[in-house]
C-alpha positions as CSV (number, residue, x, y, z in Angstrom):
1,M,2.1,-12.7,-6.6
2,N,3.6,-10.4,-4.0
3,T,1.6,-7.3,-2.7
4,R,3.9,-4.7,-0.8
5,I,3.5,-0.9,-0.2
6,Y,6.1,2.0,-0.7
7,V,6.7,5.1,0.4
8,L,8.9,6.5,-2.5
9,K,11.1,9.8,-1.9
10,F,11.8,11.2,-5.3
11,P,15.0,13.6,-5.4
12,K,14.7,17.0,-7.8
13,E,16.5,15.6,-9.7
14,V,15.1,12.9,-10.7
15,I,11.4,14.0,-10.8
16,D,11.1,14.6,-14.2
17,Q,11.7,10.9,-15.0
18,P,9.5,8.2,-16.1
19,I,10.9,5.9,-13.3
20,I,7.8,4.7,-12.7
21,C,7.4,3.3,-16.2
22,H,10.7,1.6,-16.5
23,L,9.0,-0.5,-13.8
24,V,6.4,-1.9,-15.3
25,K,8.7,-2.6,-18.1
26,K,11.6,-3.9,-17.0
27,F,10.7,-4.9,-14.2
28,D,6.9,-6.7,-14.9
29,I,5.8,-4.9,-11.9
30,E,2.1,-3.7,-11.9
31,F,1.3,-1.2,-9.5
32,N,-1.5,1.0,-7.9
33,I,-0.4,4.7,-6.5
34,L,-2.1,5.4,-3.2
35,K,-1.1,9.2,-2.8
36,A,1.0,10.8,-4.5
37,T,2.4,15.0,-4.2
38,I,5.1,15.7,-7.0
39,L,6.1,18.4,-8.0
40,L,8.8,19.8,-10.9
41,Q,11.9,21.2,-9.2
42,Q,11.2,19.9,-5.7
43,E,11.1,16.9,-4.1
44,G,8.3,14.0,-4.4
45,V,6.7,11.3,-2.0
46,M,4.5,8.2,-3.6
47,V,2.7,6.0,-1.8
48,I,2.6,2.9,-4.0
49,E,1.6,-0.7,-4.2
50,F,3.9,-2.9,-5.9
51,I,2.8,-5.9,-7.4
52,G,4.9,-9.2,-8.9
53,H,7.0,-11.6,-7.9
54,A,9.2,-11.0,-5.1
55,A,12.5,-11.1,-6.9
56,N,11.2,-8.4,-9.6
57,I,10.1,-6.1,-6.4
58,K,13.5,-6.7,-4.8
59,K,15.1,-5.5,-8.1
60,G,13.2,-2.9,-8.7
61,I,13.2,-1.8,-5.6
62,T,17.4,-1.9,-6.2
63,Y,16.7,0.1,-9.5
64,L,14.9,3.0,-7.1
65,K,17.5,2.8,-5.4
66,D,20.5,3.4,-7.7
67,L,18.4,6.7,-9.4
68,G,18.5,8.1,-5.5
69,V,14.8,7.2,-4.5
70,K,14.5,6.4,-0.6
71,V,12.2,3.7,-0.7
72,Q,10.9,2.6,3.3
73,S,8.1,-0.1,2.8
74,M,5.1,0.5,4.8
75,A,4.6,-2.5,5.8
76,G,2.5,-3.0,9.1
77,N,-0.4,-4.5,10.2
78,I,-4.0,-4.1,10.3
79,S,-6.5,-5.6,13.5
80,R,-10.0,-5.6,14.0
81,D,-11.0,-5.1,17.5
82,E,-13.7,-8.5,17.2
83,E,-15.4,-6.1,20.0
84,K,-16.5,-3.3,18.2
85,C,-16.8,-4.3,15.2
86,Y,-20.6,-5.3,14.2
87,Q,-19.9,-7.1,10.6
88,C,-21.9,-4.0,8.7
89,G,-19.4,-5.2,5.4
90,A,-18.8,-1.2,5.0
91,C,-14.8,-2.5,5.0
92,T,-16.0,-5.0,2.4
93,G,-16.0,-2.6,-0.6
94,V,-12.5,-1.1,0.2
95,C,-10.7,-3.7,0.4
96,P,-8.2,-4.0,-2.5
97,T,-7.3,-8.0,-1.9
98,G,-10.2,-9.6,-0.3
99,A,-8.9,-9.7,2.8
100,L,-12.3,-8.6,4.4
101,S,-14.9,-10.2,2.2
102,L,-18.9,-11.2,3.2
103,T,-20.0,-14.6,3.6
104,R,-23.2,-15.2,3.0
105,P,-26.1,-15.9,4.3
106,E,-23.9,-15.5,7.5
107,M,-23.7,-11.8,6.7
108,A,-20.5,-11.8,8.3
109,V,-17.6,-10.7,7.9
110,P,-14.2,-13.3,8.0
111,F,-11.0,-11.0,8.0
112,A,-8.1,-13.2,6.5
113,E,-4.4,-11.7,7.2
114,D,-2.7,-13.4,5.5
115,K,-4.1,-11.2,2.2
116,C,-3.9,-8.2,3.8
117,T,-1.9,-5.2,2.6
118,A,-1.8,-3.1,5.3
119,C,-3.2,-0.4,3.0
120,G,-5.3,1.1,6.0
121,L,-8.6,1.3,3.4
122,C,-10.6,-0.4,5.8
123,V,-9.5,2.0,8.7
124,A,-10.8,4.8,6.9
125,V,-14.3,3.5,6.2
126,C,-15.1,1.5,9.5
127,P,-18.1,3.0,11.1
128,A,-17.4,1.5,14.6
129,R,-13.9,2.3,14.4
130,A,-13.2,-1.5,14.9
131,M,-10.0,-1.6,12.3
132,T,-6.5,0.1,13.1
133,V,-3.2,-0.2,11.7
134,S,0.4,0.1,13.2
135,L,3.0,0.7,10.5
136,N,6.6,-0.5,11.1
137,G,8.3,2.3,11.0
138,N,8.1,6.2,11.5
139,L,7.3,7.5,8.8
140,D,6.7,11.0,7.2
141,L,4.7,11.4,4.1
142,A,4.9,15.2,3.7
143,A,6.5,16.5,0.9
């Protein structure tokens, strides 16, 4: 199973169609909507996480593009400044993929970068500001 995060920009012509529903039914793709601004008769913007087999996600992306939806990958990198991190574990409660976890009895917080989808949730909750996200590309999430 692959997990990828994308920014979808919907033209107003398709805003009233059940596009995400079709991704589930036709391509067996699970999803998690991270942010959405969808208004009837206007362009919509959605930040969405797709979970599924790589081939299905690729077919789903092609389907979206054929409908006129602009698709941009939010592939990026999360990094942790080990000098700032004091292993409090706040990030482990919000990490959806288990890339950040708490080990006991050491109470250490290992970071499995290969599991990370760069969703950025850990960045928002880190009290030490030890987590940073760098996105590939320049994304404008405003609708």
